[in-house]
C-alpha positions as CSV (number, residue, x, y, z in Angstrom):
1,M,100.6,171.4,72.2
2,D,100.0,167.9,71.7
3,E,96.5,168.6,72.1
4,L,96.1,171.2,69.3
5,L,98.0,169.2,67.1
6,E,95.3,166.5,67.8
7,Y,92.2,169.3,67.6
8,G,93.7,170.3,64.1
9,V,94.0,166.7,62.6
10,Y,90.5,166.3,63.9
11,L,89.4,169.3,61.9
12,A,91.0,168.6,59.3
13,L,89.9,165.6,59.1
14,L,85.9,166.4,59.2
15,V,86.5,169.2,56.6
16,A,88.2,166.7,54.3
17,L,85.0,164.5,55.0
18,A,82.5,166.9,54.3
19,L,82.2,167.4,51.0
20,P,82.0,163.5,49.8
21,L,79.6,162.4,52.1
22,S,77.1,165.4,51.8
23,A,77.4,164.8,48.0
24,Y,76.7,160.5,49.4
25,L,73.7,162.3,51.6
26,N,72.2,163.6,48.7
27,R,72.2,161.0,46.0
28,A,70.6,158.5,48.8
29,M,68.1,161.0,50.1
30,A,67.1,161.7,46.5
31,G,66.2,158.0,45.9
32,E,69.4,157.3,43.7
33,R,71.7,154.6,43.4
34,T,74.7,155.5,45.8
35,V,78.1,152.7,45.8
36,L,76.3,151.6,49.4
37,S,72.9,150.7,47.8
38,R,73.9,147.3,46.8
39,V,74.3,146.5,50.5
40,L,71.6,148.6,52.2
41,V,68.9,148.0,49.7
42,P,68.0,144.8,50.5
43,V,68.4,145.5,54.0
44,E,66.1,148.5,54.1
45,N,63.1,146.2,52.1
46,L,63.9,143.7,54.6
47,I,63.0,145.9,57.2
48,Y,60.4,147.3,55.9
49,R,58.4,144.3,55.0
50,G,59.0,143.4,58.8
51,I,57.7,146.3,60.1
52,H,54.7,146.2,57.5
53,V,55.7,149.3,56.0
54,D,55.5,150.7,52.1
55,K,58.5,152.5,51.3
56,R,56.3,154.5,48.1
57,E,53.4,156.1,50.2
58,S,53.9,159.5,52.1
59,M,53.8,160.0,55.9
60,G,51.1,163.1,56.9
61,W,51.9,165.4,59.4
62,K,49.5,163.3,61.7
63,T,51.1,160.5,61.4
64,Y,53.8,161.8,61.8
65,L,53.5,163.2,65.0
66,I,51.7,160.6,66.1
67,N,54.4,158.3,65.8
68,A,57.5,160.8,66.7
69,L,56.0,161.1,69.9
70,A,55.2,157.5,70.1
71,F,59.3,156.7,69.7
72,S,59.8,159.5,72.4
73,A,57.5,157.9,74.6
74,V,59.6,154.2,74.0
75,S,63.1,156.1,73.7
76,L,62.2,158.0,77.5
77,V,60.7,155.0,79.0
78,G,64.5,152.8,78.1
79,L,66.4,155.5,79.4
80,F,64.8,156.1,82.4
81,A,64.9,151.8,83.3
82,L,68.9,152.2,81.4
83,L,69.6,155.1,84.2
84,M,67.6,152.8,87.2
85,L,69.8,150.2,85.9
């Protein structure tokens, strides 16, 4: 019986957080200022400068495909190394 109560509380928490979180994500993806912008934008800009990326430049499908495949390959190698250890 305790498990059902625990699942119910968990589900209620997820439903209660869904609307504020979706509103935050919508504003963040639209490029608008959010509550966390003051903290996260400088960190994001530092990362962009570190990897030499212009955040105003759009990515075409070919570049996206190459980057997605490279990320998958690096992840596969990392996961394999982790499993072998």
